[in-house]
N, C-alpha and C positions, 0 to 999 in steps of 0.2 A: 437584205435589209427588211426588216419587219416594220409591218403596219398594223394599226388598229382600226376597227370598224363595228359594224352591228349587222348581224344577220336578219335583213329586212324580207327576203323572201325564201321560203323553204317548202319542198315538196318530199315529205318524208317517204310517201310510196315509192317515189323514183329516184330519191337519194341524191338529189342536188338542189341548189338555191342561188341566192346571189347575197353579196356582202357589201355593204356602202360604206365605204371608208371615211375616217374621221379626219379634219372636221367635214369637209364635203369632198366628193368625187364620184367619177363614174363607177356604177355597180361592176363588182367583180363576180365572175362565175366561181362556184366553188361546189366540188363533188364530195360525197360521202367518204370517199378515199383520202380526201386531204386532211380529214380529221383525226386526233389521237384514237388508236383503238383501245379505249379504256371502258368501253361497254355504256358510254352515255351518248344518248341520241342527241343532235343538235337542236336547239330551241329557238323558236322566232323570236327576235328583239335580243337575241343572247349578245353581250360583248365579246369579240374575238381579237385575237392577235394571229398575223398571218403573214406569209411571205407571197411574193407574186412571181409567177412563171408562165411561160408561152406554151400553149398546146401545139400539137401537130400542125394545127391550121394558123398559128402564129397570133392566135387571140390570148389575151390575158386571163389568167386563172388563178384562184388561191392555192397555196400549198403550205404545208407544215402549220395547218390551223390548230390553235388551241383556244380554250376559253379563258378569259382573264380573270372570271370568277374563281374557277378552279386553281388557276395559278396563284392568286392572291392568297386562297385559302391554303395553299399547299407551302407557301412561302412566309414565314413568320416575320413579323415586323422587328425591325433593327432591336428594339428596346427588348423585345422578347427573346431575340437571338442572344443578345448580351445577358439576360437573366438565366436563360438555359446554359450559356457557358459558365456563367459564375457559380450556379447550381453544380454542374459538372466539376468545376475545379474544386468546389467545397467538398463533394462528395470524394473526390480522388484524396483530399488532404486529410480527410478524417482518419483512415487508418495510421497515416504516419504520426497524428498527433496522438492517437492513442498509444502507439508504440513509445513515444517520448513520454508520455504521462507515466506509463508503465515503469519505464527506465528510471524516472526521477524519484519515483515511490520507492522502488526497490534499492535506490542509493541512500535515499533517507534512512529506509528501515535499517539498512546496514550500518549507517553511523551512529544511529540511536542505539542500537545493539552493542557495538564496540563501547561507546561512552557508557552506557549502562553498566556493562560488565566491567570495564576500568574502575567506576565508583564503587562498585559492590566489591571489588578486590580491595581496593584502598581503604574502605571502611573495615573488612575483614581483617586488614593487617593492623589498623589502629586499635580495634577490640582485642585481638590478640596481644599487641603490645601493652595496653591498659590492664589486662587480666594479669600478665607476667609481672608487672610492677606492683599490683596490689596482692599478688599470691604470697602467701605466708605458709612456709612450710608445716604440716601438721605434725604434731608431736603427740604421741600416745600418752594417755594419763600415766602410765606405769612406767615411760622411759625415764632412764636414769639420768641424774645431773652429772657433770663432770666430777669426776672422784677426786676428793682431796688429795694432796700431795701426802704421802707416807703410805705404809701398808695399813690396810684394814681387813679383818676377817669376813666383814660383811659386804654384800653386792645388792644392788636394787634388782629385785626379780619379780617385782609387781605386787607384792603384799601391801597392804594399805591399813590393817586394823590391828589393835592392840592384841586381840586374841591369837594372832599369827605370829608375833614376837616371843623371843625365848628369855629377853633379858631387857634392862632399862637401857644400857648402852647400845643394843640392836636398835630398840626403839628411838633412840635421840639420833642414830646414825640415819635410820630411815627419814626421820622427820626434817633433818637438815640437809639430806642428799638426794632425796628421791621425792618426785612428783606424785600428786593425788593422794598423799597419805592422809589418814582420817584419825589422827592418834592425839590431837591437842583440841579438845572441845572448847575450852575456855580461851585458847588462844595465847597463853602466858609463856609458850616455849618449852613448856614441860610436858612430854608425851606420857600417855599410859598412867596418869597419876594414880589410878585406883588399882591396877594390875602391877606394875613393875617400878614406876619412878614416884614413890611416896613423897619424895622432897627433892629440891634441885640437886642436892649432893649424893643421891641414890644411885648406886651403881647397877 
């Protein structure tokens, strides 16, 4: 059983003294060997905690003596212990929270990447479909129109001017059947009036 008391007498040179128990009681002999070997010398009027044993003469003496001040200083208050425990739990939880946050960010980034890629692909398909719908096959100016039924000695070969014709009938054929000709300046349907077709009846 432990008791508390005050070191009321102490002879540092001889290494012994007496403890007065609290609240009151007979003084108990104490030897320097009963104190903890922590390098601290006992101090007069120091508050102590101790146990009682009997020496070889059957007299009471203190043993397992320790300072109440040092014990209180080394033992944190319950509130401080709770705070330390909370801080410890918090510090241990931080790495786990960091890993969870990183995983969530990675999943969000992957989802956004897939969503953006799907949108871009859909837009590209829409633009391609619109371009195909609006696309008009290009036709070179000299491309021939479908040839009229019946045989004709002339073929659209890219000639456009009256100077390239050899007769009025050839000029008429080119004006009526070939694209891009420049043989009817006044737009009256008669080509090359100055060179070949002097009148609508000219051959």
